[in-house]
N, C-alpha and C positions, 0 to 999 in steps of 0.2 A: 782247452781252457775252460769250457763250459762244465765238463765233467769234474775238473778240479774244484770249481766253485760249488757244485752240488755236493761233492764229497766233504768240502769244508763245512757246509751248512749242516750236513748230516751229522758229522763229528761233533759240531758245536751244540746241536739240539740234543744229541744223545739218542736218536731214534731215526726211523726211516723218514724220508721226505714226505710232507703232507701234499696230496694232490691239490691242484689249483681250484678245482670245483668244490672240494670240501672246504677249503679256506673261505671261498666266496659264500658258500652256504652258511658257514658259521658266522661270517660277518653280517649276513642278513638276519640271522637269528638273534645276534647280539643287538642289532639295531631295533628289531621288533621289541625285544624284551626291555630295552632301555627307554622305550616310549618316546624317542626323539621324533618319530614320524607324526606325533600328535601336535597339531598346531596350537599356538597360544590362544587363538579364538575358541577352539574346542575346550581347552582347559578353563577358560573364563566362563563358557557356557555351562560346563559341568559344575563349576563352583556356584553359579547362580541357581542351578537346580538344587544342589545340596543345601544352600542357604534357604531357599523356599521351603524345602521339606522340613528343615529344622524349625523354621517359623510356624509352619503348619502343625508340626508336632506339639510345639509349645502351646499354640492357640487351642488345639483340640483337647489337650489335657486339662485346660482351664475353662472348658465350656461344657454345657450340658450335652451328653451324647445324642440326645434327640435332635439337637440343632446342628451339631458338628461332629466330626470324627477325626481320627488321626491317621497318618500314613501307615503306621504299624497295624492298626485295626483293619484298614482297607486291604493291606497285604494279606492278612489272615483270611479275609473274606473272599479273595480271589479263587482259591480252590473250591470253596463251596458254591460259588456262582458258576464255575466252569464244570463242576461235577454233573449237573443236570443236562448240560449240552444245549440249553435254551439260548444262552448268549451267543454261541457260535452260529446257530441257525438264524437268529435275528440279525446278527452282524453281516452275514452273507446276503441276506435280504436287503439290508440297508445299502451295502456296497453295490449290489446289482442296480438298484434304482439310482444311486449316485453316479455310477459309470455311465448308464444310459443317458441320464440328463446332462452330465458333463460332456460327454463325447458329442452328443447332438448339438449342444450349445456351441462347442468349439467349431464344429463343421459349418454351422450357419453363421456364426459371428465372423470367423476368418473369411469365409466366402463373401459375405456381405461387405466386409472391410475392403477386400480387393476390388469388388465390383464398384463400390462407391469411390474408390481411389482412381479407377480407370474411367469412370463415367460421371462427370460433374453433375448433370441434371438428376441422376439417381441419388447422389449424395445430398443435393439440396432438398430432395423429396423426403429422405429418410432421416436426415440429421435432427430436425426438431423433435420427432417422435422418439428417436434413440436417446437424445439428451434428457427428455422428459422421463422416459422409462428408466434410464440409468439413475437418475436422481430420486426415483420413487423407492422407498423401502419395500422389499419384496414381500414382507409379512402382511402388509396392508391388502395384498391381492389374494390372501387366503380365502375370504368369503366368496370372492368372484370365481376362483378356481374350484371351490366346492360346488358352486352352482353349475359351472360349465362342465366339469369333469367327474363330479361325484366325490365320494370319500375313499376311493381306491388308490391304486398305484398311479393311475393316470394323473390325478391332481398333484400327487407328490412329485412326479417327474416333471410335470409342467412348471412347478414352483422352482425346482432346481434349474431347469432350462432358463426361466426368466431371470434368475439371480446371476447366472454365469454367462449368458450370451453377450451382454453389453460390455464387460471388460474386454472380451476378446475382439468385439467389433471396434471399440475405441482404440485399443492398442494397435490393431492392424491398420486402421485409418492413419494413425500417427506414423507408422512405418512407411505407408505409401506417401505421406506428405514429406517425410524426411528424404526418401529416395528421389523425389522430384521428377520432373519430365526430362531432365538431361540424360539420365541413365536410359530411359526408353528411346529417346531419339538416337542415342549412341547404338543401341541394339538394332534399331531400324537401318541405321547407316551401314551396318555390317550385314544387312540382309536377313535378320532374324525374323522368322514367322511368329505367329501369335503363340503357338505352343512353346517355342524356344524362348520367347520373351517371358513367358510365365514361369517356365521351369529353370531357366538359366540366369535370369536377371531379377525378376520380381520376387520370387519366393526366397532365393538366397539373401536378398537385401532385407526382407521383412521378417525373416525367421526370429531374430532377437526380440522384436516387438510382439510377435505371435506368442513366443514363450513367456514373455512378460504378462501378456493377457491371460495365459493359462495359469500362471502363478497367482495372479490376482483373483482368478475365478475359483480356484480350488477351495479356499477358505469360505468364500461366499456360498458355494455349493454345499459344503458341509453344514453351514448354518441352516441353509434351506431344507436339506434332507431331515435334519434332527427336528427343526420346527414343524415340518409337515407331518412327521411321525408323531409328534406330541399333540398337534392341534387338528390334524385331519384324519389320519388312519388309526392312530393308537396302536401301531405295530412297529416292528423293527427295534433298533437300539433306542430310538427316541421314545417309543411306547414303553420299553422296559424302564427307562429313566423316569418316565411319568408315573409308572406303577410304584416304583420304589419311593418316589417322592410323596405320593398320596398315602403310602403306608408308613411314612416316617422312618423308613429303613435307611438312615443316613449313610451307614457304613457300606451297604450294598449299592446305594445310589452312586457312590463315587467310582465304582468299578467300571460301568459302562461309560461314564463321563471321561475317565482317564483313557479308556480305549479309544474314544472318539478323538481326544486331543492328540494322542500318539499317532493315530492314523492320519490325521490332518497334517501333522508336522512331517511325517514320512513322505506323504504325497507331495508336499511343498518342496522338500529336499530333492525328491526324485525329479521334479520339473526343473530345479536348478542344475542338477547334473545333466539332464538331457539338453538343457540350453548350452551348457559348456561343451558337450560332445558335438552338437549341431553347429556351433559357431566357434571353432577352434581359433579363428583369427582374432577374436576378441580377448584372448588370454593375455 
């Protein structure tokens, strides 16, 4: 019976039967080419970017090029900036300082958040200082960091750390508060020791809040690293932006600026994807 059906299909199609794997591969290819996998949110985001570029192009063509530029002119300037290799080396230097400051702030902020969540006296001791520091604009600390750490990378990393540590601390504290003492009491009733309480109950419960802290800290850290390079070290991508601005090279000025914007956006999206992977139960 099966052979008859296959023969009928073969005779109807006029050729040999197509293997199942080939059909599924062609189906996947058609789906990719049809762009059905792209969400409506992505399409709206793309439309917003295109609209912004059109408005930018219109405004740039009707403005003195000393004060403004256009996306087309910026695009033409990209090969000239990349040709020297200076932007790449400065970008790597900026990202190295950014990574050191961000990772250090995340380790300290999350650790302090867990500690203050487990030990109430420590939280009462740290909370007033943390709230005051969190509400303080990080840029006002630049003169102090210059006095304490000089005008090198240490001051830049310190500013990044100061800007990013408190979102991680506050978000972790919120996660500890939401978990409440009931979960810890339940773990103790099942005989969990301190290590098991931390790895199997506390950390899985607060991961979403920790990732939220990371997502809030990333743009603050980028603001800090660029501000530090413009106002403290005059190096890195921020120093290059300052150099182009002082020389009124508006077209070249936008190349590192756009690079910073794209990098910050990519880092934020990576943290979102990491949060989804680490917390599959929230999908």
